[in-house]
Each structure stands twice: as C-alpha cells, then as structure tokens.
Backbone as a ProteinNet text record, in pm:
[ID]
protein_1_A
[PRIMARY]
MDWQRYARYENLILRLFVGVPLILWGVQKMTVPAMAEVYVKDFQSLIFIDPHTFLIIGGILQVILGVAMILGFYTRYIAAFFVWMGLMTFIVPGFFTIGNPYKFTYGLVMAGCGLSLLLRGADSPSMDAKRRKRQKLREERERLASGEY
[TERTIARY]
740.1	598.6	580.3	486	460	362	416.8	334	259.3	307.8	240.9	96.8	77	-55.8	-157.8	-110	-198	-201.9	-119.9	-109.8	-242.7	-326.6	-454.2	-550.1	-523.9	-609.9	-559.5	-452.2	-390.6	-488.7	-556.8	-650.9	-773.9	-815.9	-928.3	-893.7	-773.3	-730	-726.6	-673.6	-669.2	-810	-900	-1039.5	-1105.2	-1076.6	-1131.6	-1080.5	-949.5	-890.6	-927.7	-987	-1040.8	-1192	-1261.1	-1407	-1457	-1392.9	-1438.4	-1427.9	-1315.1	-1312.6	-1417.3	-1442.7	-1547.8	-1682	-1714.4	-1840.4	-1841.3	-1732.8	-1726.1	-1735.4	-1667.9	-1675.9	-1816.4	-1882.5	-2019.2	-2113.3	-2101.3	-2185.8	-2154.9	-2028	-1990.3	-2052	-2049.8	-2108	-2257.4	-2325.5	-2470.3	-2509.8	-2422.1	-2462	-2398.1	-2294.4	-2227.3	-2258	-2348.1	-2386.7	-2270.5	-2171.4	-2057.7	-1975.2	-1992.3	-1918.4	-1951.8	-2074.8	-2116.2	-2025.9	-1991.1	-1904.6	-1765.2	-1714.6	-1582.2	-1582.4	-1687.2	-1692.5	-1708.5	-1783.5	-1797.2	-1661.8	-1588.1	-1456.7	-1357.1	-1355.6	-1255.3	-1290.6	-1417	-1457.2	-1561.1	-1566	-1672.8	-1681.9	-1571	-1575.9	-1621	-1625.4	-1662.1	-1804.2	-1865.6	-2000.2	-2101.5	-2191.3	-2289.3	-2429.1	-2442.8	-2572.6	-2553.9	-2662.8	-2658.8	-2562.8	-2469.7	-2372.1	-2435.4	-2547.2	-2612.6	-2664.1	-2724.1	-2772.4	-2655.1	-2547.4	-2427.4	-2373.2	-2370.7	-2318.1	-2407.6	-2538.6	-2629.4	-2609.7	-2608.7	-2589.4	-2451.7	-2349.2	-2213.9	-2201.4	-2266.3	-2261.1	-2325.6	-2443.1	-2511.5	-2427.3	-2373.4	-2289.1	-2165.7	-2102.2	-1982.1	-2013.6	-2126.7	-2164.2	-2186.9	-2259.7	-2285.9	-2155.6	-2068.7	-1941.2	-1849.3	-1853	-1772.2	-1813.7	-1944.4	-1994.4	-1958.8	-1976.4	-1943	-1793.3	-1709.9	-1564.8	-1529.2	-1588.1	-1559.4	-1601.9	-1717.9	-1766.3	-1689.8	-1616.3	-1542.1	-1632.7	-1726.4	-1823.9	-1786.9	-1746.8	-1698.3	-1585.2	-1488.3	-1380.3	-1299.4	-1268.8	-1184.4	-1254.7	-1385.2	-1458.9	-1461.1	-1482.9	-1484.8	-1344.9	-1243.5	-1105.6	-1074	-1126	-1105.1	-1169.6	-1288.8	-1355.1	-1270.9	-1213.7	-1131.4	-1005.6	-946.1	-830.6	-871.9	-987.2	-1037.4	-1059.4	-1121	-1141.7	-1008.8	-911.5	-780.3	-713	-723	-662.7	-732.8	-866	-938.7	-898.4	-881.8	-839	-695	-613.9	-473.3	-459.3	-532.3	-514.3	-588.5	-717.4	-797.3	-766.3	-811.9	-783.2	-640.7	-578.7	-445	-335.6	-360.1	-251.6	-283.3	-400.7	-429.8	-497.5	-605.2	-685.4	-630.1	-598.9	-555.6	-416.7	-354.2	-218.9	-206	-306.1	-306.1	-221.3	-104.1	-17	-80.8	-170.1	-235	-329.2	-407.3	-496.5	-416	-303.9	-215.7	-168.2	-114.5	-63.9	-177	-285.6	-403.2	-458.4	-467.9	-514.9	-420.1	-291.9	-191.5	-202.1	-222.7	-238.7	-366.9	-475.7	-602	-582.3	-518.9	-497.6	-409.1	-308.1	-219.5	-290.7	-372.1	-448.9	-547.3	-615.6	-710.3	-640.5	-525.2	-450	-404.3	-363.1	-323.5	-439.5	-558.4	-675.1	-720.7	-702.8	-739.7	-655.3	-527.3	-437.8	-454.1	-479.9	-485.5	-623.1	-728	-862.7	-892.3	-1005.2	-1050.3	-982.4	-955.5	-902	-1001.6	-958.2	-1047.8	-1022.8	-1114.7	-1258.9	-1327.8	-1411.6	-1485.3	-1599.4	-1690.2	-1800.6	-1747	-1642.5	-1581.9	-1525.7	-1459.1	-1402.7	-1513.7	-1622.7	-1735.9	-1796.1	-1806.2	-1862.1	-1771.7	-1639.2	-1544.8	-1555.7	-1569.2	-1580.3	-1707.6	-1819.8	-1946.1	-1934.2	-1869.2	-1850.9	-1767	-1661.3	-1574.1	-1650.6	-1731.4	-1812.6	-1914.1	-1975.2	-2072.6	-2006.7	-1889.1	-1816.5	-1776.3	-1736.8	-1698.4	-1818.4	-1933.2	-2055.7	-2094	-2083.1	-2116.2	-2021.5	-1894.2	-1795.9	-1826.7	-1860.4	-1895.2	-2023.4	-2119.9	-2247.4	-2229.2	-2135.7	-2114.3	-2021.8	-1962.4	-1875.8	-1729.9	-1693.2	-1552.3	-1484.2	-1356.3	-1281.1	-1160.1
4702.4	4718.4	4803.1	4890.5	4980.4	4915.7	4853.6	4780.9	4874.7	4996.9	5093.3	5117	5109.3	5129.9	5028.8	4909.1	4802.8	4791.1	4868.8	4859.1	4888.5	4973	5005.5	4886.8	4783.7	4665.2	4553.9	4581.5	4480.9	4427.2	4516.8	4472.2	4405.7	4451.2	4386.5	4241.5	4217.9	4081.2	3997.2	4053.1	3979.9	3951.6	4050.6	4028.7	3918.6	3913.3	3807.5	3670	3663.1	3535.4	3492.3	3578.7	3542.4	3519.7	3603.5	3595.7	3474.6	3441.7	3326.9	3196.2	3167.4	3045.5	3045.6	3161.3	3166.6	3123.1	3173.5	3136.3	2986.5	2936	2794	2703.8	2742.2	2662.5	2665.5	2781	2790.6	2701.9	2703.1	2617.2	2470.4	2437.9	2300.2	2254.1	2340	2304.3	2275.2	2350.3	2332.4	2217.3	2174.8	2076.5	1938.8	1925	1795.5	1738.4	1640.5	1584.3	1520.2	1468.6	1403.8	1501	1631.3	1731.1	1721.4	1679.2	1668.6	1570.7	1460.3	1361.8	1419.3	1494.5	1555.3	1655.5	1737.8	1839	1776.4	1668.6	1601.4	1546.6	1489.9	1433.1	1542.7	1653.4	1757.5	1853.8	1890.7	1998.5	1953.9	1825.9	1776.6	1848.7	1893.4	1962.3	2107.4	2162.1	2302.2	2321.5	2215.2	2225.4	2182.7	2276.7	2248.4	2224.6	2225.3	2197.1	2082.9	2039	1933.5	1973.7	1885.3	1921	1966	1905.1	1945.6	2089.2	2123.6	2260.4	2357.5	2317.1	2399.1	2428.4	2325.6	2343.2	2432.5	2421.3	2507.5	2653.5	2677.4	2813.9	2866.8	2785.8	2825.7	2849.3	2765.7	2780.7	2909.6	2938.5	3062.9	3183.4	3178.8	3287.8	3305.6	3197.7	3208	3264	3226.9	3281.4	3432.2	3473.2	3616.9	3693	3640.7	3706.9	3707.9	3602.8	3598.4	3704.7	3719.7	3823.6	3962.2	3982.6	4112.1	4140.6	4038.7	4056.5	4099.3	4035.4	4070.4	4213.8	4253.5	4390.2	4492.2	4445.4	4536.8	4605.1	4531.5	4584.6	4538.4	4631.4	4600	4497.1	4525.9	4432.7	4392.7	4486.9	4453.3	4357.3	4371.1	4279.4	4138.1	4130.2	3999.2	3938.4	4021.3	3972.6	3917.6	3981.7	3931	3793.7	3777.2	3646.5	3543.5	3584	3493.2	3453	3545.9	3513.3	3411.6	3434	3340.3	3202.1	3197.5	3069	2999.9	3076.7	3020	2964.9	3039.5	2993.2	2869.1	2863.8	2744.4	2623.5	2644	2535.2	2496.3	2592.3	2570.9	2496.3	2541.7	2489.2	2357.6	2353.3	2237.2	2113.7	2105.3	1981	1972.8	2084.9	2082.2	2051.2	2077.8	2067.3	1970.1	1987.8	1910.6	1776.5	1775.7	1653.7	1547.2	1580.6	1475.9	1498.4	1610.3	1636.5	1636.7	1690.2	1692.8	1810.4	1784	1895.3	1982.2	1924.7	2003.9	2106.9	2065.3	2160.7	2261.1	2217	2304.7	2420.7	2389.9	2494.5	2573.6	2506.3	2571.1	2676.5	2643.5	2738	2854.3	2827.7	2933	3032.4	2981.8	3068.5	3151.2	3088.7	3161.3	3275.8	3246.3	3348.8	3460.7	3426.8	3528.7	3620	3562.6	3645.2	3735.4	3678.8	3758.1	3868.7	3839	3939.8	4053.1	4018.7	4120.8	4216	4161.9	4246.8	4320.3	4258.7	4324.2	4449.5	4440.4	4553.4	4659	4616.5	4708	4767.3	4694.9	4740.1	4710.9	4758.7	4724.6	4807.3	4934.1	5026.7	5041.3	5101.4	5126	5021.1	4976	4999.4	4908.7	4967.5	4890.4	4973.2	4905.8	4973.9	5054.8	5004.2	5076.7	5211.3	5212.5	5337.5	5436.5	5387	5475.4	5532.7	5448.9	5494.5	5600.4	5579.4	5678.6	5810.5	5801.7	5921.8	5999	5929.2	5994.5	6058.5	5989.4	6042.8	6169.6	6169.1	6286	6404.7	6379.4	6485.4	6541.2	6452.6	6494.6	6583.1	6544	6624	6759.8	6760.7	6885.8	6980	6925.4	7006.9	7064.6	6982.4	7028.4	7139.1	7125.7	7227.1	7359.3	7348.8	7469.1	7534.3	7452.5	7504.1	7573.7	7526.1	7587.3	7707.4	7732.7	7849.3	7821.2	7697.5	7660.6	7643.7	7677.2	7658.6	7575.5
-10325	-10297.7	-10171.9	-10175.1	-10062.8	-9964	-9859.3	-9763.1	-9668.8	-9652.4	-9564.6	-9609.7	-9737.3	-9794.8	-9740.8	-9707.7	-9660.4	-9508.2	-9440	-9294.2	-9225.1	-9283.4	-9219.6	-9215.2	-9295.4	-9297.3	-9205.7	-9135.2	-9049.1	-8943.8	-8874.3	-8771.7	-8832.3	-8949.5	-9017.8	-9049.3	-9098	-9128.9	-9002.1	-8894.2	-8767.2	-8716.4	-8729.4	-8688	-8770.3	-8898.8	-8983.9	-8940.7	-8910.8	-8873.2	-8731.1	-8654.3	-8523.6	-8534.6	-8610.4	-8621.2	-8696.6	-8808.1	-8887.6	-8809.1	-8741.7	-8660.3	-8548.8	-8488.5	-8386.1	-8444.5	-8563.2	-8628.1	-8659.6	-8715.1	-8750.9	-8628	-8518.6	-8395.8	-8337.4	-8347.6	-8298.8	-8377.3	-8508.5	-8592.7	-8563.6	-8545.9	-8515.3	-8383.7	-8283	-8153.7	-8165.7	-8252.2	-8264.7	-8356.6	-8446.7	-8547.1	-8532.9	-8453.2	-8438.9	-8300.9	-8294.2	-8163.2	-8087	-8157.3	-8090.5	-8007.8	-8032.4	-7954.3	-7805.4	-7773.4	-7633.3	-7558.2	-7621.5	-7557.2	-7532.6	-7629	-7615.3	-7501.1	-7494	-7388.7	-7251.2	-7241.6	-7112.5	-7070.1	-7163.8	-7131.6	-7092.7	-7167.2	-7145	-7032.5	-7023.2	-6932.2	-6829.8	-6794.3	-6708.7	-6573.9	-6520.8	-6391.3	-6404.4	-6526.2	-6545.5	-6598.5	-6651.4	-6709	-6603.2	-6568.9	-6463.8	-6518.7	-6652.3	-6713.9	-6813.3	-6872.8	-6972.1	-7085.1	-7125.2	-7229.5	-7361.8	-7400.7	-7525.4	-7515.1	-7402.7	-7380	-7377.5	-7310.3	-7303.8	-7443.9	-7528.5	-7663.5	-7749	-7735	-7811.8	-7769.9	-7639.1	-7588.5	-7630.4	-7611.9	-7650.4	-7800.1	-7879.8	-8024.8	-8071.8	-8018.3	-8054.8	-8013.6	-7893.8	-7845	-7933.3	-7973.9	-8056.6	-8195.2	-8252.9	-8383.9	-8372.6	-8270.4	-8250.4	-8229.2	-8144.7	-8116.6	-8239	-8319.6	-8440.5	-8540.9	-8560	-8651.4	-8597.6	-8467.7	-8407.1	-8418.7	-8406	-8419.2	-8561.4	-8660	-8799.2	-8827.6	-8774.6	-8795.3	-8712.2	-8612.2	-8525.7	-8425.3	-8369	-8274.9	-8134.7	-8047.7	-7912.4	-7918.6	-8000.7	-8031.2	-7908.3	-7823.4	-7707.4	-7611.9	-7595.5	-7507.9	-7566.6	-7697.1	-7762	-7760.8	-7778.4	-7773.5	-7634	-7529.5	-7393	-7377.5	-7435.3	-7433.6	-7509.2	-7622.7	-7702.1	-7625.7	-7552.6	-7469	-7363.2	-7300.7	-7199.1	-7260.6	-7380.8	-7449.1	-7476.3	-7523	-7552.3	-7427.4	-7318.8	-7193.4	-7139	-7152.4	-7109.2	-7193.4	-7323.4	-7411.5	-7381.3	-7349.1	-7316.4	-7184.2	-7082.6	-6948	-6925.4	-6957	-6917.5	-7001.9	-7129.1	-7201.1	-7253	-7278.9	-7336.5	-7236.4	-7111.1	-7014	-6900.7	-6837.7	-6718.1	-6743.9	-6820	-6825.3	-6918.2	-7041.7	-7134.3	-7191.3	-7158.5	-7204.6	-7356.3	-7425.1	-7570.7	-7619.6	-7680.5	-7722.9	-7831.4	-7912.4	-8016.6	-7956.2	-7858.1	-7791.2	-7710.4	-7659.1	-7582.1	-7670.5	-7787.9	-7877.1	-7940.8	-7971.3	-8030.5	-7934.7	-7808.1	-7707.2	-7689.9	-7700.5	-7689.3	-7805.7	-7926.2	-8043.2	-8030.9	-7986.7	-7966.4	-7867.7	-7756.5	-7654.4	-7708.5	-7786.1	-7843.2	-7941.6	-8029.7	-8125.5	-8051.3	-7953.1	-7874.7	-7797.9	-7741.9	-7666.9	-7758.3	-7879.1	-7975.4	-8004.3	-8028.3	-8054.1	-7928.9	-7814	-7688.5	-7668.7	-7698	-7681	-7790.6	-7912.7	-8026.2	-8051.3	-8019.4	-8053.4	-8198.7	-8246.9	-8381.3	-8489	-8462	-8560.8	-8676	-8783	-8896.2	-9003.2	-9076.4	-9075	-8973.4	-8890	-8790.3	-8733.6	-8667.6	-8600	-8481.3	-8415.9	-8303.9	-8349.5	-8466.2	-8518.5	-8552.4	-8608.8	-8639.3	-8511.2	-8409.3	-8282	-8218.3	-8224.3	-8170.6	-8246.3	-8376.6	-8458.8	-8425.4	-8409.6	-8371.1	-8234.4	-8140.7	-8005.4	-8008.6	-8087.3	-8098.7	-8158.9	-8262.4	-8322.4	-8222.7	-8145.6	-8044.8	-7939.3	-7893.1	-7794.4	-7851.4	-7977.6	-8042.8	-8054.8	-8091	-8100	-7964.4	-7860.4	-7725.7	-7681.5	-7714.4	-7680.7	-7753	-7880.8	-7957.3	-7906.1	-7868.5	-7818.3	-7683.5	-7602.5	-7471.8	-7477.3	-7594.9	-7609.1	-7582.7	-7553.5	-7532.8	-7667.1	-7672	-7797	-7775.4
[MASK]
+++++++++++++++++++++++++++++++++++++++++++++++++++++++++++++++++++++++++++++++++++++++++++++++++++++++++++++++++++++++++++++++++++++++++++++++++++++

C-alpha cells in the first residue's frame, strides 16, 4: 500500500484528535455540574472566580478552540494552549495535589500532541494553509506591480 498518498492528511488527523476532545471537554464543563467540585479540589489555588463561572467560560473557550483546531485556524496558537492545558493537568492534579497517575499520563499525552502541532503547524488542508497561500499571492502581485522580478 502506498502510504505516501495519505501523508498529507497526517496533520488533519492529529488536528481532529486534538480538536474533538477539546470540544467534548468544553461541553462537559458546561453541562456537568459535578465538575465544579472536581475543579475546586484539583485547582483550588489557581481559580480566583466562582468555579461554576470558571467552568462556563472555560467550556465556551474550549469549544471555540476545538472547532478552530479542526478547521486549522491559528493552529500553532491553539496548540500552545493545548500544551499549557496538558502541562497544567500533568503538574497540578496529576503530580502535586492528588498524585493521580491517570491524570499524570493524560496530561503528558495532551502536551505531546499539542507540542507536535505547535512544531508542525496545520499544513494542508486548513485555514492556515489558505491564509498562507493568499499572503504569498498578495506578495507576488505587489512584487509584479512594483516592477521587481
């Protein structure tokens, strides 16, 4: 089987496997009231507002970022956020507060996936690739208009 043919979809698959969980976690934060108790227990020193408000804001943000990740819109910025989320999950509840090995490894995997996308970018097909292509065409037109070759 010729795997090279599918190599161009590698980043799309990675974006899907990062974006879909972001959307699901965001919906979970907004719809499961018991999450507030978990967040107070795990992140009480980091949350400076009401946990329910924090979860609504965080949930909406995660849904937006998940959709943007799937579309490949500002992928590296969202990947940096995902790395930060993974490290927070790795360090705070996974390591320091409750020593939960599942959250420890889960945070490590999140950070690794985010780091991979941070380094690679969205590639094609994505909104980032379309934006780069438009920028390149615009620069080429400007060069031709100014007489440079």
